[in-house]
N, C-alpha and C positions, 0 to 999 in steps of 0.2 A: 869398208863398212868397216862399221865398229863392234871390233869380237870382244875386250873387256875393255875392267876398270869398274873406279865402284863411285858413287854417288851420295852429295852428303842429307843431312837431312833437311834441307832445307828445299827439295827437291817439288813436293807440292805447295807452300807458297812458292812456289815460281810459278809453275804450273799454273794458278787459277789471277799470278798479275797480270798476264795476259787475255785473262777472261777479262779484267779490267777494265781495257780499253776497247773500246767501238771505233769504228769505218776501217780499221785497217785492209785493202785489200787480200784477197788471198794470195795471191803468189809476191807480193811483202811480207808476210808474216812471218821467214825462214828470219827474212832481212832484222827483219826490230827486230828479234827473238837472237840472233846471233849481237845486234849492237848490246843490247841487255847484260848478256854471258859475255862478251867483251873486256864489258863495262865494271863486270862482278871478278873476272880471272885475269887479266891484265891479258889473254890471248887477241893476240894483231888479230883486227874486226878484217881487214878483207880476208885472210888466212881462212876466216871461218867462214865470211860469203865465200869462197873459190872450193871447199870442203862441200854446202852446203847444193853448192850449185852438180858439180861432179856425182852428188848420191842424189840427187831425186833432179834436175837441171834442166827443165823446156825451154826451147828456143836457144838460138845459135849467136854466138860474139856478146851486146854487151847487151842484145835482148834476153837472156839466157834468164833462166828465174829457177829458183827452185821450189817444189813442190811442196804441203805441211804435211798430207792427206797420202802421201805413197809410201806405199806395199812394198813386199821386195818378199816372193814367196819359193824361194827355194832356186832364185832365177826367176824366177818371171813376175817383172818390175807391173804395178799398178800405179793406176795412180788416179786416186777416191777426188769424186768433187765435192767430202763434205767431212769431219771429223763423224757427225756418226757410222759411215756411209762406210770407213776406213778404219773404225771400231766396229762395227759389227760384220766383216769379216774376217780383221785380226781377232777375234773373240773364237768364229767358225772354225777358223782353222787347226788355233789351241787346243778347241773343243775335240777337231779330230786325231789328235795327238803328233800336229806338228811344230815345231819348237826353232826349228829353223829358219825364220819370221824379224825379219827389217822395219825398222820403224820411224816414222818423220820423217822430217824435216834431215837429219845427220842419221838417217838409217841405223838406230841399235838395235843389235840380233836380241831378240829376245830370250833366246837362249841362256845369253850370257848376263843379261842387264835387266831381266824379265821383277826379278828380286828388291833391283834398286828403289820400285813403279809398288806405290798404293791399289793401280787398276792399267791398265791398254788404255782410255782413255783415257790418263797426265802420263801415262808414256810417248804419248802420238800431240800432246801439249807443246806447242810450236818450244816454250821459253823453255820449261824443266830441260826437256830433251836439248836443249841449246847449249845450255847451263851444262847439263851432266856430260858432250862433246866435248866442251871448253879446258873440265875441269879434267881430262884422259888425256888434253891434249900439253895438259903445262903439264902433265905428270912427267909425258914423257922425253919433251922438252927438259926437263930436271933431270935426266937419265942418259936424252939424247945429245945435248946441250946447244942442239937448231932448233929452227923452226922445218928445214926443209927435210931434214929424220923425222922428225915426232910428225908433219904430214904423211909421211913413208908410209911410218909405223901406225899411220888413226887404222892403215887399210891392213899391213899384214905382216909380219916378222920374216916373211920370206923376202932376202934381196932384191931379186926380181922381181916380186911381182910389190915393193912398196916403191922401185926405180918407178915401173910403170905409174903407178899411182902416180908419184909426184909432178911428174909432166903432165896428168892431166892440170894436173894442185897448176902447178907454172904458167900452162894453158887459161886457167879462167883467172888467173890473177891478174894476165897481161889485157886480158877483155874486161877485168874489173880497172881499169887504171886507166882505162876511155871513158867508163858507166859515169854519168851526173850523179856526185852524190846522194845519199839517203833523205828522202822527205823529212820529218820531224815524226814523230808520233804522236797519235790524236793525242789528245787530254782526255782525262779519265772520267769515265763513266760517271753520270752522276748517284752522289750515294745514297743504297737505299736503306729502308730499315732492316734495320738489326734483329731480328723474331731467336738469335743466339745469345743469351744477356754473355753467356760466357767468353765469345771472341767479339777482345774490343778491339781495338789500337791501342799502341803502345801508349806510352807519355808524353807527350811538347816533348821535344829536342830529340827526341830518342831515336836510334837510326841503325836499320835493318841493315842485312848481307846482302842486300842488291840495293842501298843505295848510291847512285855514281860517286866513281871515284876518279872523277877524269877519261873520258872515250881517250884510246888509242887510236892516231891521226896513219893516215894514209903517208907511207913509203917503205920503201924495201924491208924485206921483210926476207929475205935468204940470206942467212951469215948475220943475222943478228944474233946478239948471247943470247 
């Protein structure tokens, strides 16, 4: 589970972006969010997908899928059926004084990351959740020099715990190597009337921070610079 790191100002826009698309089954939401985070940051896509499966995966082998509405309440894992139910439980736990609470596809810890998000709903939103995780991995890679070390440190700075976590990520990577490629994202939902005239699109030709720059492909991850 992710314990520390920082998120930039693009979180809210990233959270809203996934909501603009319809028809993505819940088990695929984390993978699609991982794909967009990989495109935005350059973190290997399958590394993100493997970590999501370690954190919130259900099933076995190539059929194992992460779950976007997962919570961990101090070691008590919950897989809620919807964003609304996950949000309600998280908010109730926080109101009761809990701070050790992990949320979403990549299990961001509320104690360390809650202030980086405008709301619990935003923290649970798969795209913002994935982007935060990817940026933390990118920072770890810059400091440690390779993706294997970054994957272990994502979970813990303790060498033994990091090594055990890295082994789990390696297992998920092996399973993903035989899994089918991700299906394409559904097209954006039809534009809706904008009742807030200050919220307007960027000028024609302008590029946002999440415009794809080329998707990192599959290939070996361990040992890559």
